[in-house]
N, C-alpha and C positions, 0 to 999 in steps of 0.2 A: 474272046475266052470260048472254050468250047469244051463239051463233053469228055473228050478224048482222053486226058490225064485222070481223071477220076474212074473212067473203063479200064483204064489201064492198070490202075491201084486196084479196084474189085476183082480183077481177072486173076491177078498176081495173090490177092488173099483168097480166093477160090481154090485156085491150084495149090496152095500152100495147104489147105483145108482137106482137101481132096488125097494129097499125099503124105500127109500125117497125120491119120485119124486117131491113131492112140494117142499123142501129145494133145492134141486138141480137146479128146476127151477128159484126158489128165486136167488139163487146164478149165475145162467145165466144172469139175467136181471138185477142185481147189477153190473156185470162185462161189460154190454153192455152199461150200463148208464153211467160207470165210461169213458169208451173207446169214446163214444160219446161226453160227457162231455169235454174230453181232445179235441178231435178235435175241438170241437165249441172254446175254450179258444185260442188254436193256431192260427185258423183263425181269430179270432176278434185281437188277438196282432200282427199277421205280416199284416193284414188290416190297424191297427192303425200306425205302424210303417211306412208304405208304404205312408199313409198320412202324417205323419210328416216329411218324407223325401222329398217328394213334395212339400210342405209347404215350406220348409226350402231352395229348390232348385229355389223357385219363381214360381211355375208351376200353 
């Protein structure tokens, strides 16, 4: 087992990134949007749960 297949895979990946920068940039923006949407929804739901818990306890 040598590192040649991995090196070939990495070379292909680097070649794709360099040949399609707009597509790669679009994918990065899409990934960032999904990540921040997840964080926003998680924060909203945890805040809503805290509000329900405080209301149930009568605070």
